[in-house]
N, C-alpha and C positions, 0 to 999 in steps of 0.2 A: 914820470916816469910811466911806463905803461908795458903790460903782460897780455901774450895772446895765446888763450887756452887754446888746444883742439878737441876736449871734451868735457862734459858737464861735470864728470867726476870729479876733476881736476880745478873748480871755481873755488874761489878763498870762501871761507866760512860766513864771512860778511856781506857775501854778494845777496843773498834774499832780504837781509834786512836793510838794505839799499833801495832794491827795486818792490819792495811790499806794496806799492800801490798799483803796479801793472801785471797782471798774470803773465804775460805774455813775453816777460823777462826773468819772470821767477825758475827757480832750477827745476821745480815739478814739470812745469811746461817744456820747457828746452829739453828735458830727459826723455819725455814724451816725443818729442819731433826728433830727437836724435837716432831714435830706434823706428821710428815710422816716418821719417822723411821721404820725400820723392826720390827716385834715386838719382838724379838730377843735381841737386841741390845738398850742400854742405855748410857745415855752420862753423863759425870761429867765434870766440867770446873775447871781447879786449875789455880787460880792466885799467884804470888809470889810477896811479897812486901818486899822495903827497904825504913824504913821510911815514912810507908804509901802511898809511889808511887808505881804504878804497873809495874814494871822490866820484866817479864817473866810469861809465860801462857803455859798450857797444856791442851791439847784434850784427855781425856781416856773415851774409851768406855769398857763397862761389854757385853760381849757378850754370849748368853747362845746357845752352841751348842750340835745338836742332831741331830741324824740319818737322819730324813725326810730334815731337810735343808740341810745339807752337800751331799746328794746323794739322787738325786731327780730320775732320769731317774732309772725307775724300769727294763729296758728292758737288763739285764745283766745276765752272765751265774751264777751257782751256786758257781764255784770258786771266781768268783768275788764278788759275797754276801758275802761269808764267810770271804773274804778279806776286804770288805769295815765293816765289822761286827766288826772285831779285831780292825782296824782302829779307828771306833767309840769308842770302849771301853778305848784309851787312850784319844780320843780328845773331847771326850763330855763331855758336863758340863759348868761349867762360866770360862771365859777366861777374861783378862784384857789387851788391847788394847791401848797402847799410840799411838794414832796416829786414823787416819778415814779408816777404814776397807772398806768402802763404795768405794774408789777411789785412785788410785795408786799416791804414792809420799808420801813426807815426809810432810804430813799437820798433825802435833801433837805437835812438840815442837816450842817455839820461845823465843828468849830472847835478852835482850839488853846487849851486849857483853861488853860495857864501865861499866854499872853498876853491874853486875853479872857475877863473872866466870861461865864457863861451869860445871866445878866440882862442884861448889856450886848449881850451878840450880838443875844440876843433884839428887844430895843427897835429895834437899828439894823434887823431881819430886817422888823418891824412898819412902821417910816417906808419902808423900798423898797416892800414891798406899796403902802402909800396912795400913793407916788409912781408904781407902776405903773397902779394904780387911775385916778389923775387923769390920767394921758395917755392911757388908754384911753377915757375920756370925754371927752376934750379931740378926740382924734385921730379918735376912731369913734362919738363920740354913744352909746357903748354903757354900761353900768350893772354892776358886778360885783354878782351876785346871793348867792355866799357864799364864804367863805373856810375853807380845810380845812388843819390841820397833820397827816398823814396816817403811820398804821403805828409806832406805839410801843410796843415791850415794856413790861410792868407797871415792871420795875427801871429802867428810862431814868432818867436823871437832871433830865429836862427835866419830871417830875412833880414836883419841888420849885417850879416856877414855877406852880403851878394858881391862885394869887391872881391873879398877872399875867396870865394867861389869862381869867379871870372878868372884869378891870377893863376888857377889849378886846371882852366880849359873847362871848369863845366856850367851850363846857362841851366836858366831856369824853364821849364815846358807846364802847360796846364795840363792835369788829368782829371778823367769822372770825377764827378763831388761825391765824398762821402755822405749817405742818406742816413740823417740822424731824426729821430723823433724824440721832444723833450716831454719827458710825462711831465703833465700840468700839476701844480700844488693842489688843486682840487680834486684829483682824482684819486679816490681812496681803494676802487675796485674798476672791474672792468664796464662794469655797466656806467659808471661816470662818463668813461670815453663813449660808450656808445649813446648816452642820451646828449651829449654835446656834438656828434655828428648831425651834420642837417641833413633834411629829408631826402634827397637825392641817394645821399652817400650811408644814411641808415637803410634805404630799401638796396641798395648793393649790398649791405653786409647780409641784411638778411634774407636775400637770392642765394646769396654764396654760402650760406648756412645750410638750407635747403636743399642746395647741389651737393652735398657729401652725401644723401643719399644712403645714409646706414654704415659710412666710415665711422671707424672708431681710432680715438688717440689715446696711446698708451706709452707712459715713459720704459724707455728700454734700458735697464742696468746690467751690472758688468756680464753677468753669466749670458742675458738676452743678447746683447751687443758679439759677445762671442761667438752665440747660435747662429745668428742672423747675419755673418759678418762675408758671405757672400753673396745674398741677397742687398743688403745696405750698398755693397762696393758696385753691385750692378745698376743700382739705382742712381746712384752717384755718377755713374759715368754718363748714365742717359743724360744729364744734363749737361756735364763737364766737355762731353764729345760735341754736342751743339753750339758751343761757344764759338766766336767767331775767330779768338787768338787766346791760347792758354801758354803757361810756362812752364807746366809740372802737370804731374799725373798725381796723385795721392798716391800712397801704398796700401793695400788691402786691408793691414792691421792699424792704420791710423786713429779711426774713433774708438778702438780696444784700449788700444796703448794710452790716448788722452785720457778716456775715462779710468784706466788704471792709476794714473798718475795724478789725475786733477780731483776724482771722485765726485763729490756734490756739485765743484765748481765747472763741470762738464756734463752738460746733458743732453740725451738724443731721444727724440719723440718718434715713435712710427704709429705711420696709420695704415688701420688694417679692415679689407674687405672681405666678408665671408672668411674671415681667420689667414687672409693672405695680405703680406706686406706689401704695400702697393705706392709707401712714401716714407719719408721720413725727414726730420729737420734737426739740425744742433746749435746748441747755444753755449756760451762761456760765460760764466758771471766773473766779472771783472770791477770788482769793487760797486762804484755807484750805477756803472754801466753794464747792460746785457748788451754783450755782443753775440749779433748773428753769425753762424759758421756756414759750413757747408751742408746741404741738402740733396735730395734725389727724390727722383718720382718716376713712376711706371707711365709713361707717355698716352699708353690708353685711356687712363683714368685723370689727364691731366686738365684736360677741357673740360670734360661733361662733369668733371664732380668739382672744378676749381680747384683743385689739390694749392697750387702755388699760391692765391688769394686765401685760402683758408690758412696756408700756414704763415701768412703775413698777420693777420688777425690775430691766430693763435701765439706769436710770438710777442706782440703786443699785451694780448692777455698777461702771459705769464711775468712780464716786465712790469705793469702798472699794479698786477695781485701781488706781485713781491717787492714792489716799492723801490725799483731801482730810478735814478735821475733821467739818465736817457737809455733810448733802446737804438742801437747801433746796427741800421740794416747793411751798411757796407754800398759798395759801387756795382754799379748796374743795376738794370730794370727800374729805372728813375722813375717814370711815369707812375707804375702801376705801385710802387713804394710810396710815394707821393699821394697817391689817394686813400692811403691809411692812414697817413698823416706826417709822413717824414717829411724833412725837409732838406735841400740840398747844400752841402757845405762844402764852398770849393776849395781845392787842393792841387799842390803843384809838386813838383820832383826836380831834384838837380841833376843833371847827368854831362857825360861826355865819353866819345869815342876815343880810344887811345891812338887810332890812325888819325890825324889833324886833316887828311882830305875827306874822311868819312863823318867825322863829326861836322864838318860843315854842311853836309847832309842829312845828318840825326834828326834834327828837329821836325825835318818834313816826312822823314820816314817814321818818326815815334807817332805823327798824326794818324799813320795807318794804323799801328798799334793800337791807339786810342782815339778811335773817329769820335769826331763831333756828333751828339745825336740831337736833332731837333725833336723836340719833347716839349709836354704842355704840363706843367707843375698844375696838379690839383689843390682845390681848398676844400677839403671835408669837411671843417666845423663851421658850426653855425658864427 
């Protein structure tokens, strides 16, 4: 048996007890997301029950994709305009995502394997997806164009169900890897990390720190986040608008709401030059994993002050000094993340287009969304 919830306030009391190992499932995070999600994303929450006991959950996001959200950088050629128009014709509209489109990783499905089998759990998730699809059609006369199960490592047990996915018309596609740095057992503080860098990358680290050139890092607490909300959002948009492909735009109050709900599990660090905010990055403390989240910077200072590279070092420093086991740098910018010690962990998704003809083309179209990048893995340690 399953139940679909439309709001966090309706979740059963047993929800947080089941999902305590992952903050992205917990009601505090979901509550923040509910009031600060991008305008084109709506969340559904599925509870799986056996004998009235909650034995599994799923996060399903309805995403409305439109051209203005997918492609925001207007400085492109006529050829690229034509290509983007063709892509948008296939991708635009409503899709259902099992998972969290706003963060890299499998943060969509969780069940107690001692109480329910994976195949039985998946069968109920598909039934819930059909119910949500039918409800959207009935209430709004909108058709779901695609279904996505997102971000699974190659060793995930879900791949034993590949025949089940095929029977429902979904196929597996590779996506950009998750860049993760495992904190070595001998690193008790950040100086241990620096000591293990080889000569080339230790010199690179020292050069980046010198280029900070008077920029100071400062943690922003709730009041400071609220007072700097406009500047933080503008810096975020500087980075987001330059991405080749996007599926959403954060709401302006997103960082404030996360801090309000997650408190010390959400961190915002601002970079100041002459008392002016020129950059920031955010972190989510998730058990043994330090999850890097959204960031932003002033383009004028990014290159001369190496803001992005210094952010990566600062994220590593926080993770090592606070004894996390992994620093999850997420996808994108793989080479520079590799240069600070992150390794690429391959990931795949399962997806389908509900139009059978377009479903045959979706694999090729998806390649445009997730282009293969030629990049050189770096090996910064001795």
